[in-house]
C-alpha positions in Angstrom: 20.0 128.6 127.1 23.3 127.9 128.2 26.6 130.2 127.0 30.4 129.8 126.8 32.9 132.7 126.9 33.5 131.8 123.0 37.3 131.3 123.3 36.8 127.5 121.3 34.7 129.4 119.0 37.6 131.8 118.2 40.0 129.6 117.9 38.6 127.5 115.5 37.5 130.6 113.2 41.3 131.2 113.1 42.0 128.1 111.8 39.3 128.5 109.3 40.9 131.7 108.4 44.5 130.0 107.9 43.2 127.7 105.5 41.0 130.6 103.5 37.6 129.3 104.1 34.7 131.8 104.5 34.2 131.9 108.2 31.0 134.2 108.2 29.2 132.0 106.0 29.8 128.5 108.3 29.5 130.5 111.7 25.7 131.2 109.9 25.7 127.5 109.6 26.1 126.7 113.1 23.7 129.6 114.3 26.4 132.3 115.0 26.8 136.0 113.9 30.6 137.1 112.9 29.9 140.2 114.8 29.3 138.6 117.8 32.2 136.2 117.5 34.4 138.6 117.2 33.8 140.6 120.2 35.9 138.8 123.1 33.2 140.2 125.9 30.2 138.3 124.3 28.9 135.4 125.1 28.2 132.7 122.5 25.1 129.9 122.9 27.2 126.7 123.7 25.4 124.8 121.7 25.9 126.6 118.7 30.1 126.5 119.5 29.6 122.5 119.9 28.3 123.0 116.5 30.6 124.8 115.1 33.4 122.5 115.9 31.5 119.8 113.8 31.1 122.1 110.7 34.7 123.1 110.9 35.9 119.8 111.0 34.1 119.2 108.0 34.8 122.0 105.9 38.5 121.0 106.8 38.7 117.7 106.1 40.0 116.8 109.7 38.7 113.9 111.3 40.8 114.9 114.5 39.9 118.9 114.2 39.2 119.1 118.2 42.3 117.1 118.8 44.5 119.2 117.1 42.9 122.7 117.7 43.3 121.8 121.3 47.1 121.1 121.0 48.1 124.0 119.8 47.0 127.1 122.1 48.3 129.0 124.9 46.4 127.4 128.0 46.6 131.0 129.6 44.4 132.3 127.0 41.7 130.4 129.0 41.9 132.9 131.6 40.8 133.3 135.4 39.8 129.7 135.7 43.3 128.4 134.2 44.9 130.9 137.1 43.3 129.2 139.7 43.6 126.1 138.8 47.2 126.6 138.3 47.9 128.1 141.7 46.0 125.2 143.5 48.0 123.7 146.2 47.9 120.5 144.4 46.3 118.1 141.5 43.4 117.2 143.3 42.6 120.8 145.1 43.2 122.6 141.0 40.5 119.7 139.5 38.1 120.7 142.2 38.7 124.2 141.8 38.5 123.2 137.8 34.7 121.7 138.8 33.0 124.7 140.4 34.9 127.7 137.8 34.4 125.8 135.0 30.7 127.3 134.2 32.5 130.2 133.8 34.2 129.7 130.7 30.9 127.3 129.7 27.6 126.7 130.8 26.8 124.2 128.6 29.6 122.0 130.4 29.8 120.7 133.7 32.8 119.2 135.4 32.2 116.3 138.3 35.7 115.6 140.3 35.3 112.6 142.6 38.6 112.1 144.8 38.4 108.7 146.1 40.8 106.1 145.4 42.4 108.9 143.2 40.7 111.7 140.9 38.4 111.3 138.4 36.6 113.5 136.5 33.7 113.5 134.4 32.5 115.7 131.4 28.8 116.5 131.7 26.9 118.2 128.9 23.9 120.9 130.0 21.2 121.6 127.9 23.7 120.6 124.7 23.4 117.7 122.4 26.0 115.6 123.0 25.2 112.5 120.8 26.5 113.4 117.4 29.4 115.6 118.7 33.0 114.5 118.6 35.2 117.5 118.0 34.4 119.6 121.4 34.8 117.0 123.6 37.7 115.6 122.3 39.2 119.3 122.8 38.3 119.6 126.2 39.7 116.3 127.0 42.6 117.2 125.3 42.8 120.9 126.9 42.0 118.9 130.7 45.2 116.6 130.2 47.5 119.4 128.9 46.3 121.4 132.0 47.3 118.3 134.3 50.7 118.2 132.5 51.3 121.8 133.2 50.3 122.6 136.2 52.4 119.2 137.4 55.4 119.9 134.9 54.9 116.4 134.7 54.0 113.9 131.6 51.2 112.3 133.7 48.7 109.5 131.9 45.5 108.9 133.1 44.7 105.5 134.3 41.8 105.6 132.5 40.2 107.6 129.9 36.3 106.9 128.6 34.4 108.6 125.8 30.7 108.1 125.0 31.2 108.8 121.1 32.6 106.4 118.4 35.3 106.0 116.2 35.6 103.2 113.5 39.5 103.1 113.7 40.6 104.3 117.1 43.6 107.3 116.4 47.0 106.5 117.0 47.6 109.8 118.0 45.6 109.4 120.4 47.3 107.2 122.1 50.6 108.6 121.5 49.1 111.7 123.0 47.2 110.4 126.0 49.6 107.5 126.8 46.8 105.3 127.5 43.9 103.9 125.2 41.2 105.6 124.6 37.4 103.6 125.7 35.0 104.5 123.0 31.4 103.7 123.2 31.4 104.3 126.9 28.9 105.4 129.2 30.3 108.3 130.0 32.7 111.0 129.1 35.4 110.6 132.1 39.3 111.2 132.4 41.1 109.1 136.1 43.9 109.4 137.3 45.7 107.5 139.9 46.1 108.6 143.7 50.0 109.4 143.1 48.9 111.7 140.6 46.2 113.1 142.3 48.3 113.9 144.9 51.2 115.9 142.8 52.1 119.2 144.1 51.3 121.8 141.2 54.9 124.0 140.6 53.2 127.0 140.5 51.0 126.9 143.9 50.5 130.2 145.6 48.0 130.3 148.3 47.4 133.6 148.5 47.0 134.5 144.8 44.9 131.4 144.5 42.5 133.3 147.6 43.0 136.2 145.7 41.5 134.5 142.2 39.1 132.7 143.7 37.3 135.9 145.1 37.2 136.9 141.4 35.8 133.9 140.5 32.9 134.0 142.8 31.9 137.3 141.5 31.7 136.3 138.3 29.7 133.6 139.2 27.2 135.8 141.2 27.5 138.0 137.6 26.7 135.3 135.6 23.6 134.5 138.1 22.3 137.8 137.8 22.6 137.9 134.2 20.4 134.5 134.0 17.5 136.3 136.1 17.5 139.1 133.1 14.3 140.0 131.2 15.1 137.0 128.7 15.3 134.3 131.3 12.5 135.6 132.8 10.3 135.2 129.4 12.2 131.8 128.9 10.4 130.9 132.4 6.6 132.0 131.3 6.6 130.6 127.8 7.0 126.4 128.5 3.2 126.6 130.2 1.8 128.9 127.6 2.9 126.9 124.4 0.3 123.8 124.0 -2.1 126.5 124.6 -1.7 128.5 121.9 -1.0 131.7 123.7 2.8 131.9 123.7 2.5 135.3 122.1 4.2 138.5 122.9 1.4 140.3 124.4 0.6 137.5 126.7 3.8 137.5 128.0 4.5 141.0 128.8 1.4 140.6 130.4 2.5 137.6 132.3 5.7 139.9 133.3 3.3 143.1 134.2 4.9 145.0 131.6 3.8 146.2 128.3 4.9 145.1 124.7 7.0 148.0 123.8 8.9 148.0 127.9 9.4 144.2 127.0 10.4 144.6 123.6 12.9 147.0 124.3 14.6 145.2 127.5 15.2 142.4 125.4 16.5 144.4 122.5 19.1 146.1 125.1 20.2 141.9 126.0 20.5 141.1 122.2 17.8 139.3 122.0 14.1 139.7 120.7 10.9 137.7 121.6 11.0 135.9 118.5 14.4 134.5 118.8 13.7 133.0 122.7 10.8 131.5 121.7 12.5 129.8 118.2 15.2 129.0 120.3 13.0 128.0 123.2 11.2 125.4 121.0 13.8 124.2 119.3 15.3 122.8 122.8 12.3 121.2 123.9 11.3 119.4 120.6 14.9 117.8 120.9 13.7 116.9 124.3 10.3 115.8 123.6 11.5 113.7 120.9 13.8 112.1 123.3 10.2 110.8 124.8 9.8 107.7 122.7 6.1 107.6 123.8 5.3 111.2 122.7 3.9 111.3 119.3 5.0 114.2 116.9 1.4 115.2 116.7 1.7 115.9 120.4 4.6 117.3 120.5 3.8 120.0 118.0 0.7 120.6 120.2 3.5 121.4 123.3 5.4 123.5 121.3 2.2 125.6 120.2 2.1 124.5 116.6 -1.5 123.6 115.1 -0.5 121.6 112.4 2.5 118.7 112.6 3.6 120.3 109.2 4.7 123.6 111.0 6.8 121.6 113.3 8.1 119.8 110.8 9.4 123.0 108.6 10.8 124.7 111.8 12.8 121.4 112.9 14.4 121.2 109.2 15.3 124.7 109.6 16.8 123.9 112.9 18.6 120.8 112.4 18.8 120.0 108.8 16.2 117.1 109.6 12.8 116.3 110.2 11.5 115.0 113.9 10.9 111.5 112.7 14.6 111.1 111.3 16.1 112.5 114.3 13.9 110.6 116.5 15.4 107.6 114.7 19.3 108.9 114.8 18.6 109.4 118.6 17.7 105.6 119.2 19.7 103.6 116.7 22.9 101.5 118.3 25.9 102.7 118.7 27.3 99.9 116.5 25.3 102.0 113.6 27.0 105.2 114.0 30.1 104.8 112.3 33.4 107.4 113.2 32.7 108.9 109.5 30.4 111.9 110.0 29.4 111.5 105.8 27.4 108.5 107.3 26.2 110.6 110.7 23.0 111.7 108.3 
């Protein structure tokens, strides 16, 4: 499962506390644990962070929660990746570095930078459900524009700004901040800049510092690759082929990995997880993916996930998402016009 450094989660929690909200309970709703969130060194599930933004917006009754949250924090809190961007030669170089190193911050968000006819940054979600998200993606859009303005010391405005989600009434604050109309219900999440803007020099450019920081970032990427090759990732790799046969038990997996059940459980515990947690998360991710395939019947999906009865899948899916598999599939195929900007109508 993709992970994130958790900076957005901690900013959201701070805002919730300021408003007297029960943060621990809200985190639980998103699938997060307060102890882990409060540890700045801990990695959080990227999808849970996205869910938290939607829940926090509803708790605070703030239709523009992600937009507001992104406008107020110190960009330096992003850490290493921000300083690499800020020390780059020009804005085009900065965006190219953002593309390469942003996964250090969040593996569930992938930036694609195109430098033809100016610069265009596309935001793609990896292993994270994008369909009903508004606040997390808007946080990213605002943050990227703020970074571009800060490193060039300019009040630049995107040539074009497109987002995949919808809003019934485009907020006036968006046009005021971005300096351009936001195109909702698009096929892509993208910020496009003109060629003159892309060539703007960075006010803090420092080739020596940038080279040094990029070396640190490469080490961080290599470290993340090592983490992904952990015992947990090995278990995740084995499980999908065992699930349809109802053999996805800890004994079978341990045998496949050439270890004992006890050793496997110990190693997973050392990595802060358990076999049951990995199995549950994998089933949840696969269930959503399979439901996107309209030709697969729910009964077939239940079998693919190792459930003997459809009712077992339904019970688990309601625990994961609050909806049944059929309701989830219905939501995913509804035309965009049926999804209003009111989160209370996105049942």
